[in-house]
Backbone bond lengths (Angstrom), bond angles and torsions (degrees), N, CA, C in turn:
res aa  C-N    CA-C-N  psi(-1)  N-CA   C-N-CA  omega(-1)  CA-C   N-CA-C  phi
1 M - - - 1.442 - - 1.542 107.47 -
2 A 1.303 115.14 124.55 1.448 122.27 -174.93 1.536 113.71 -59.48
3 A 1.319 116.59 -35.61 1.471 119.75 -177.28 1.509 110.83 -61.45
4 L 1.317 119.10 -35.85 1.449 122.15 -178.57 1.544 109.94 -66.65
5 G 1.321 115.70 -40.66 1.475 119.15 176.22 1.508 112.11 -64.13
6 K 1.326 117.00 -38.02 1.486 120.65 178.98 1.523 110.53 -67.48
7 F 1.303 117.96 -38.34 1.473 120.19 177.28 1.519 110.15 -64.78
8 R 1.351 116.36 -36.62 1.468 120.40 176.73 1.535 109.04 -60.71
9 L 1.316 117.78 -46.35 1.478 121.13 179.16 1.533 111.61 -62.44
10 F 1.304 116.44 -38.15 1.469 121.43 175.31 1.538 110.65 -58.02
11 A 1.312 115.91 -48.98 1.474 120.90 -178.14 1.527 111.29 -67.19
12 E 1.333 117.30 -36.92 1.461 119.96 177.60 1.528 110.61 -65.04
13 T 1.309 117.38 -42.10 1.453 121.21 178.49 1.530 109.71 -63.54
14 M 1.296 117.15 -41.09 1.459 121.57 179.63 1.520 110.39 -61.16
15 T 1.343 118.73 -42.53 1.466 120.68 -178.92 1.525 110.06 -66.01
16 K 1.325 118.08 -34.97 1.454 120.53 177.33 1.511 111.87 -65.37
17 Y 1.301 116.71 -40.63 1.476 121.23 175.64 1.537 110.93 -63.44
18 I 1.329 115.47 -41.02 1.474 118.84 -179.60 1.536 110.11 -65.01
19 L 1.332 117.72 -43.83 1.460 120.88 176.75 1.527 110.88 -56.99
20 A 1.307 115.61 -45.71 1.484 119.69 179.44 1.507 111.49 -63.31
21 F 1.324 116.49 -47.54 1.483 120.11 -178.77 1.507 111.81 -61.36
22 E 1.333 116.19 -40.22 1.474 121.02 -178.34 1.527 111.29 -82.69
23 E 1.329 117.35 -2.16 1.471 122.68 -179.35 1.519 112.01 56.12
24 V 1.341 114.68 44.87 1.452 122.09 175.16 1.527 106.40 -99.79
25 D 1.338 116.43 127.53 1.455 120.75 -178.76 1.518 109.62 -68.75
26 E 1.335 115.38 134.43 1.449 122.79 177.15 1.522 108.76 -111.25
27 P 1.335 117.14 105.99 1.463 117.32 177.72 1.518 112.29 -59.38
28 Y 1.307 115.77 148.83 1.458 121.88 179.85 1.537 110.26 -56.51
29 G 1.312 116.17 137.84 1.455 121.02 176.79 1.509 115.96 78.90
30 M 1.294 116.48 12.77 1.488 120.46 -178.74 1.518 109.89 -69.39
31 S 1.309 116.84 134.02 1.467 122.25 179.51 1.531 109.50 -84.53
32 Q 1.321 115.13 169.52 1.462 119.85 179.03 1.527 110.22 -64.38
33 V 1.287 118.32 -41.31 1.475 120.03 179.34 1.515 109.21 -62.28
34 D 1.312 118.78 -37.53 1.484 121.16 177.04 1.518 111.68 -68.11
35 R 1.330 116.43 -40.88 1.478 120.15 177.23 1.522 110.59 -59.71
36 L 1.298 115.60 -46.60 1.459 119.96 -178.74 1.515 111.39 -65.21
37 R 1.333 116.85 -39.96 1.477 120.65 177.36 1.543 110.14 -61.28
38 L 1.335 115.07 -44.52 1.469 119.83 -179.41 1.553 110.95 -63.98
39 L 1.312 117.17 -46.69 1.454 120.88 -179.35 1.563 110.70 -63.51
40 Y 1.320 115.61 -35.93 1.468 119.10 178.22 1.533 109.53 -70.55
41 Q 1.304 117.99 -44.89 1.475 121.71 -179.99 1.511 111.54 -63.23
42 E 1.323 116.80 -35.23 1.483 121.30 177.30 1.512 112.56 -79.28
43 Q 1.338 116.49 3.38 1.473 124.83 -179.21 1.517 112.97 58.37
44 V 1.331 115.85 31.70 1.464 121.29 173.27 1.535 107.47 -81.23
45 L 1.320 115.70 -40.04 1.471 121.24 179.48 1.513 110.06 -103.32
46 S 1.319 116.69 133.87 1.464 119.75 172.06 1.545 108.41 -75.75
47 R 1.289 115.43 170.39 1.440 120.30 -179.85 1.547 110.44 -60.82
48 S 1.325 116.96 -44.12 1.466 120.50 -177.26 1.514 111.93 -65.86
49 I 1.331 117.04 -40.74 1.486 119.09 179.21 1.514 110.31 -69.89
50 N 1.350 117.72 -39.60 1.439 121.75 176.06 1.546 110.16 -58.64
51 E 1.308 117.58 -42.48 1.472 120.63 178.70 1.513 112.65 -61.84
52 L 1.343 117.20 -37.64 1.480 120.26 176.39 1.524 110.69 -63.84
53 F 1.335 116.61 -45.16 1.480 119.81 176.46 1.525 110.66 -60.56
54 Q 1.324 117.56 -43.06 1.460 121.25 -178.20 1.563 111.00 -64.62
55 M 1.307 116.21 -38.33 1.447 120.20 178.09 1.542 111.00 -60.09
56 I 1.316 115.72 -47.02 1.459 120.37 179.29 1.546 110.04 -65.32
57 R 1.323 117.26 -42.05 1.452 121.57 -179.02 1.531 111.36 -60.85
58 M 1.322 117.08 -48.15 1.478 120.07 -177.16 1.526 111.40 -67.21
59 S 1.335 116.77 -42.69 1.452 119.78 178.24 1.515 111.19 -63.80
60 G 1.317 117.04 -44.51 1.464 121.40 -179.92 1.504 112.16 -64.72
61 N 1.332 117.61 -38.74 1.458 119.79 176.91 1.528 112.58 -61.83
62 K 1.314 115.30 -45.21 1.472 119.02 178.91 1.525 111.25 -61.17
63 A 1.329 115.64 -42.83 1.455 120.57 -178.90 1.534 110.95 -66.17
64 T 1.318 117.09 -35.61 1.452 120.63 -179.12 1.510 111.79 -72.96
65 H 1.319 117.81 -34.33 1.480 121.03 -173.17 1.514 114.16 -101.38
66 E 1.330 118.66 -12.33 1.464 122.21 179.00 1.531 107.17 -122.28
67 A 1.327 114.51 112.24 1.474 119.98 -170.72 1.531 115.79 -53.49
68 L 1.295 119.15 -40.07 1.460 121.88 -175.47 1.531 113.71 -103.56
69 Y 1.312 116.21 17.06 1.467 119.80 -177.90 1.530 110.62 -75.78
70 G 1.336 114.18 142.83 1.483 120.85 170.94 1.507 113.56 107.85
71 T 1.311 113.30 147.42 1.485 121.54 176.61 1.524 108.68 -127.67
72 V 1.290 115.85 164.99 1.448 120.72 176.22 1.513 109.99 -61.01
73 E 1.326 117.45 -39.27 1.468 121.65 -179.17 1.538 109.59 -63.00
74 E 1.334 117.03 -43.97 1.458 118.51 179.27 1.530 110.52 -64.45
75 A 1.334 116.58 -39.24 1.481 119.53 179.61 1.519 109.81 -62.49
76 K 1.347 118.38 -36.43 1.466 121.22 176.41 1.525 111.75 -64.02
77 I 1.314 115.47 -41.96 1.461 120.66 178.89 1.520 110.03 -63.72
78 I 1.316 117.70 -46.43 1.469 121.56 -179.95 1.513 110.28 -67.47
79 H 1.317 117.71 -33.41 1.454 120.14 175.30 1.532 111.29 -61.69
80 R 1.338 116.68 -44.69 1.471 120.72 176.64 1.523 110.82 -63.19
81 T 1.333 116.86 -37.51 1.455 120.96 179.82 1.536 110.46 -66.80
82 A 1.309 116.57 -43.47 1.486 120.45 176.11 1.536 110.68 -62.53
83 Y 1.298 117.93 -37.19 1.471 121.44 176.03 1.510 110.94 -62.11
84 Q 1.338 116.67 -43.34 1.475 120.30 177.58 1.526 110.46 -61.69
85 L 1.339 116.65 -43.71 1.485 118.75 179.27 1.506 111.06 -64.96
86 A 1.332 117.39 -43.16 1.461 120.05 -179.87 1.520 111.15 -61.98
87 T 1.324 116.95 -40.49 1.454 121.98 177.01 1.519 110.56 -62.32
88 W 1.343 117.24 -47.16 1.443 121.85 177.94 1.528 110.62 -58.65
89 Y 1.332 116.08 -46.40 1.460 121.35 -177.23 1.560 109.66 -59.18
90 M 1.325 116.74 -47.65 1.444 120.73 -179.75 1.527 111.91 -63.58
91 E 1.330 117.12 -38.48 1.471 119.78 178.35 1.516 112.06 -66.69
92 V 1.317 117.08 -34.21 1.480 121.34 -177.34 1.537 112.61 -88.84
93 Y 1.342 116.63 -44.52 1.450 120.90 -171.65 1.535 114.67 -112.19
94 G 1.290 116.14 -10.02 1.453 119.93 -174.37 1.504 114.65 -93.62
95 D 1.299 115.18 -159.38 1.454 123.84 -178.84 1.532 110.46 -68.24
96 W 1.326 116.01 133.60 1.461 119.69 -179.67 1.524 111.35 -64.37
97 N 1.283 119.07 -19.90 1.469 121.83 179.90 1.512 111.68 -91.56
98 F 1.298 117.68 6.52 1.476 122.42 -178.74 1.544 110.28 -62.82
99 E 1.303 115.42 129.62 1.449 120.93 174.15 1.521 108.45 -116.10
100 V 1.304 115.85 128.43 1.453 121.33 -176.12 1.543 108.85 -67.13
101 P 1.335 116.42 120.66 1.457 118.84 176.30 1.539 108.80 -74.01
102 P 1.293 117.20 149.77 1.470 118.54 176.67 1.522 110.27 -66.88
103 P 1.318 116.71 144.21 1.457 118.18 179.26 1.543 110.23 -64.24
104 I 1.278 115.23 145.15 1.473 121.48 176.75 1.510 108.19 -83.02
105 K 1.321 115.84 126.51 1.466 118.83 179.16 1.512 110.22 -73.99
106 T 1.317 114.02 132.95 1.462 118.73 178.58 1.507 108.59 -76.82
107 Q 1.349 114.24 143.75 1.446 119.57 177.53 1.510 109.66 -92.20
108 K 1.277 116.03 154.74 1.463 119.56 176.13 1.518 109.54 -63.00
109 I 1.306 114.68 128.15 1.474 120.14 178.95 1.536 109.45 -81.38
110 L 1.315 113.81 -41.95 1.478 118.59 -179.07 1.521 107.11 -112.66
111 N 1.318 114.52 143.60 1.470 119.08 177.06 1.523 111.34 -83.30
């Protein structure tokens, strides 16, 4: 499912921004799992935030490498996970005046 791969790219981009903001050196060719390990070891990411990143990473990897992987339900879960990460990112690295918008409820696609 393409959405899962896109969420993976979103999370990867976010970790690169975090590394840059925190002024943590990223060796050339570092993978997402290595970035997350480094950020966790440097205590930039809490365990719960690291787990959200890992959830998106694993789901996105499966979707990227297995043609028929993923369901609409999983995409909804990963969407909520990405929302949580984006909210956390804005609260930590964004504008101090940022107010978390309420999540938009998804409508039933199929009756």
